[in-house]
C-alpha angles and dihedrals in degrees: 000000000000113000118261100238133164091222132073110289123212131184131195118216116204102176145326097230095161089066106028110030108097091252134104111241124186115271090235091058092048091050095048092048091047091052092051092048092049091050090056095044090053097049104032117091092211135014118206113205118198092218140018089239090059090048090054089048092055092046092051088064102030107025095169095073099063093117091056100050121086121186112219113168121218124240134241093217121105096178129283097295094087089060089065098056112118108257105199105146120244116260087238111044113239135190114224125214112183105193142106117263106259136143095251095045083072100218083164095068091048093051092046092051091046093053091049090053093044091052089054088061104262117145112216141114134234114220124192136189133183140069116337095356090116089065090060093065087056096051092252107136104158116119107199094190091056098030094109094057115101094235095057104080097050091045092052093046093053092050092048089050089055093047092050094044098047110031091153093058092051093044097048110018104034132068130174112191103179117207113002134180123256096260091057093047091051092050092052090049090049097048106036125104090231144331117255119203113179099165121147097208135019137166087212113333110224098195092075098051092037088056096043096054089047089059095249128138117243137213110196145167113265096248122151091236092055091046086058092062093047086057094043094056095030090228105138089134090060098047132070113195126201135184108272110260095014103135095184094049093050092048089052091051090050091046089053092054091051096047096040110025110203091208129220124284121241121246088255092053092047092052093046095048105033108019092098092084114045131144089268088061091049090050091048091055091051090049093049093051095043090049089069091071122078117261 
């Protein structure tokens, strides 16, 4: 329940996964989360949405609150320190996917595309970071927190079949690191051949913006929320989009990066092209909107 305060109340909406992720959640959970969201919408003075796609998701369920909801996108920048990371490329090119292991993040499609490319004779690696990604390297694909969802069993069985059929790929060309500290993450961003983001649902999708403002090329699912970021940073020349779940299309995008590496942008190019939307700009937008309410 929202707090009962005698001051202006704001909320931030990140996503409505229980409605829009391509998974089947129990109706009881959907109703519970809908009631909670409606309580906040009714009591908050302003609702900040981290993307226009998320704003439209809210309005598709609760159209009467359009005047309250402000879309303020997040930023990929973390400060200037990431621009200083040594950027010598890896001896073996690798694709980097920084995201927790979850059904809708669609690691399955990435692994299928990677195996396809590996079987075609390409030498590269796939490196993952984020919650539970270390278990993938060990062939452990179960997700207890999502195990009751109808999609879980088939997803796990397909990953297990890949692991059993292609042990050499997993042993030599695949690495799941789990949680890592910031220094490791920045080095992976700095030295990868490109960032791959095959997710089927996002409220924002940090990996795309984080990669772009680190000067790296991106391969991403063609989701409206990710197209927003391409438009925000005007970086269409640095991003290849593919239909979510399309293994062949993803493999073709990865092949293109290996055959014709786009290269990494310099710190000066990054600042010139993408410096118009930093966290300072996000904060300024919040302040501008909040200033409309009486102190």
